[in-house]
N, C-alpha and C positions, 0 to 999 in steps of 0.2 A: 146464579141460577139463570138458565136460558129458557125462553119460551118458544113456542112454535112460530116459525117465520112465515109471515103472510106475504103475498105478492103486492099488497097495497097497505099503506099506512098514512092516515091523515096527519099524524104527528110528524112523521118524517117529511111529508110534503110541506107542512107549515114551516118547519125548521129551514128547509131549503129556500122557501120564499123569503124568509127573514134574511138569509144570507144574500139572496139576490137583491133585496131592498138596500142592504148595506153596501153592496157593490155599486148600485146606482148612485148612492150618496158619495161613494169613493170617487167615482168618475167625475161628478160635479165638483167636488173639492179639488181633485187633481187638475181639472180645467181651470179652477180659480187660481191655484198655485202657478200654473203656466202663464195665465193672463196678467197676473200681478207680479211676474218675475220673482216669485218666492222660492222656486225650486232649488236654487243654489245657495240658499241661506244657511243650510246645514251641510257642512263640507266633509263630514265623516259618517261612515255607516257603522252604527253600533246597535245591532238587533235587540240586545237586552238592555244595556245601560242607557241607550239612547231614548228609552221611554221616560227617563227623568229629565225634565227641562232645566234650564239654568235656575238656580235657587238663590244666587247672591249677585251683587253688583260685579264682583270679580268674575263670576261665571259668565255673565253677559258680555263683559269686556273681552274675555277670552274667545267666545264664539264670534264676536264682531271682528276680532283680530284675524281669525281664520278666514272669515268672509272677505276681509280687506285684501287678502292675497290672491283672490280670484280676478280673472280678466274682466268679468262683468262689473265688479266694483271699480277697478282701476280705470276702465274706459268709460263706463256708463253711469256709475253711481258714486263717484268719488266724493260728492258733497253730502252723501247720506249721513244722517245723525244716528246715534245709538237708538233713539226712540223709533225712528223710521225702520231701522233694522229689526227691532223687536216685532214690528207689525208683520213683516214678511216671514220672520222666523216662526211665528205662531201658526201661520198658514201651513208651512211645510211640516212643522212638528205635528199639527193636527192631522195632516194627510198621512204621515207615517204611523201615528198612533191609531188612526182608524184601520190601517192595514193590520196592525197587531190585534186589534179588537176582532176584526173579521176572522183572522186565523183562530182566535180563541173560540168565537161563536161557532165556527165550523168544527174544530177538532174535538171539543168536549162532548157535544151531542153525538158526534160521529162515533166516538168510542162507546158512549152510553147505549146508543141504538144498536150497535154491533153486538155488545155483550148481552143485551136484553133480547136479542133475536128479532128485532124489528126490521132488519134489512134483508131483502131477498138475496139469493145467490147472484142474481144478475146485477143488482145495485152495488154490491160490495166493491168489486174492482173498479166500477165506474166512479164511485164516490172517492175511492182512494186515489184514482187518477186526477180527480178534481182537486183533491188536497195537494197533490204534487204540483199541479198547475199554479195553485196559490203560492206555494213556496217559490216556484220559478219566477212568479210575478214580482216578488220582493227583490230577488236578485236582478231581474231586468230593470226594476226601478232604480237600483243603485248604479247599474251599468249605464243607464241613461244619464243620471246625475253626474257621474264621473266624467262623461264626455264634455261637460260644460265647465270643468274645473281646471282645464289646461289653457289652451289659447283660443277659446271661443267665448263669444258674448252670451250664447244660449246653448242649451243641450242640442245634441244631434237630432235633426228631424227624423232620421231613420230610426233612431232608438226610441224617440217619442212615439212614432207610429207603431213600433213593435209593442211598446208598453200599453198604449191605448187599445191596440188590437187584441192583446192578451186579456185586457180587462173585459172586453165585450165577449170574448170566447168564454171566459169564466161566468159572465152574466148569463149568456145563452145556455151553457151547460147546466147551471143551477136551476134555471126555469124548466128546462127540458126534463131533468131528473126529478124535479118536484112534481111535474105532471105525471111522470111514470110512477113515482111513489104513490100518487093518489089514485091513478086509474089503471095501473098495470102495464105490462110490456105491450109493444105494438103487435098487430097481426102479422102473419107471415107474408101476406099479400099486400103490396102497397096500393094506396089510392091512385086514381088516374092523374090527379094534378100534383102528386107528391114531387115529381122531378121538376116541374115548372116552378113550384113554390120554393124548392131548395135553390134553384138557380136565381130566383129573385132575391132570396135571403142573401145569397153570396154577393149579389150586386149591391145591396144595401150595406153589407159589411165593407165592401171595397170603397164605397163612398165615404164611410166613416173613417177609414184609414187615410183616404185622400184629404179629408178634413184635418187630420192630424198633421199632415205635411203643411197645410195652409197655416195652422197654428204654430208649428215649429219654426216656420220661416217668417212669421208675421206678414204673410202674403195677403191678408185681408186689408192691409193698410194702404194698398195701392189699387189703382183702377176702381175707384169707388163710384162707379156709374153702372147703370143697368138699363136695358138688356145688353148693350154693347160695352166693350172695354175701352173707354175714352174714344168712342166712335168707331172702333174696329171690331170685327168679328174675331180675328186672331191678332193679338197685340204685336206691335212692331218688335218689341224686345222679347219675344217668346223664348228664344234660345239664350238670351242674356249673355251673349258672347261666348257661349260654351258649345261643345258638340252635342248632338241630339240626346244621347243616352244619359249623361249626367244632367242635362238641362231639364229633362222631364221630372226629375226629383229635386233639383236644386235651383232652377230659375223661378223667381217669385211669380213672374207673369205666367209661366207654363203651369205651375202648381195651382194657381188660382183658376186658370182657364179649365184645367182638367176637372177640378171640383165642381165648377159651374156646369159643364156639359154632362158630367156623370150624374149630376142632380136631375137634369132634364131627362136623361135616359132612365133614371129610377122612376120619375113621374110617368113617363110613357109606359114603362113596364108595369107599374101599379095599376094604371087605368086599363091596360090590356088584360091584366090578370083579373080585374074586377069584371070585365066583360066575359071572360072564361067562366068565372064563378056564376055569373047570371045565367049562362047557358047550361051549367051543371045541374042535373036533376036532384042531386043529393043536397040536403039543406044544411049540413054541418058547417060548411064554409061560408054560407050566406052572410053572416054578420061582417065578415072581412071585406065584402063587396062595398060596404060603406066606411068601415073603420080605416082601412088602408088609404083610400083616396083622401079622406079628411085629414089624416095625419100628414100625408105627403104634401098636401096643399099648405097646411099650416107650417110645415118645416121649410118649404121653399119661401114662403112669405117672411118667416123669421130670418132666413139666410139673406134675403134681399135687404130687409130692414137693417140688419147688422152691417152689411156691406156699405150701404148708403150713409150710415151714421159713423162709419170708420170704426167698426167693431168695438162699441162700448161694452163694458163688462156685463151689464145686465142682459143685453140682447145676445151677446155671445153665449152666455150660460143658458139662456132660454133656448137658443139654437141647439146647444149640446143636449139639453133635456129633451128636446123634440126628437133628436137622433136616438136617444135611449128609448123613448116611447115607440117610435117606428120599428126599431130593432126588436123590442119585446113583442110587438104585434106580429112581426114576421116570424118570430120563433113560434108563437102560438099558432099561427096559420100553418107553418110547416108541420107542427105536431098534429094538428087536426087533419091536414091533407094526408099525412102518413097513415091515418086510421079511417079515412073516408073510402072504404072499399065498396 
């Protein structure tokens, strides 16, 4: 039996916020698997049967034997014991299991709300598109892992950046659609700062993707000085012996420098945006005048601390969590600006 469809629903909004919270957790656990070199511990993609972990000593030895065939083990971890392998295996297994859980938490309520008439005609295709993005993310995850199972020590930084970027797209869409489910569709006329806010959101997203390149190349483990890079504004090995275009994505020095300077650009953009909000007569954006500068200052401080300490796990994850909070705040600002007519 179907009920009358409303343009708003608190239940749908709460459900999407839960999905968004799980995606945030997924990003943190994904960062942990990368920083602990756990991502290549499971060498096969089994969407269904892979949910069952090794249950016997023979199962563990079989999984370890598969990992021993990877370049990462042969070059970097040849002295690893079975107990040490189990540690990295559980991180990657938990990462994949959480992905399955997110799919379930999304799909079951989605079908329920659709059949009960709680989804507006506008939300239905958007939520279905979000479901497809989630499925694509699983495939991108395996595509990323597969790149590290051949002649590489780590996964491709290009595929890692794609995987992380898609995670933030899914996070942003979940929050945006949650707000729409709660408060209804946007007005036909956009707010005056909507375009500026969208541009700043795009810049924050770019900085997050650049951070993925830093993580993918372990580029945070060099030039552990600030504000200069071992005394230079532009490091001597910026190109790393490569031509310009591959170097900007593959040179460790170049990747770190781009992440640094884009961070400064984000900070400048946020403070300029706060000044525009201060001059804006409408009050709906006023909270972001304080929230965004506070978040960006904290994020830069965490980034510098992680760099100077040669990227320990705790500070690296805190820096990643700061990126999540800043991105969520920018999504909310973009939502608000879209409606501040």
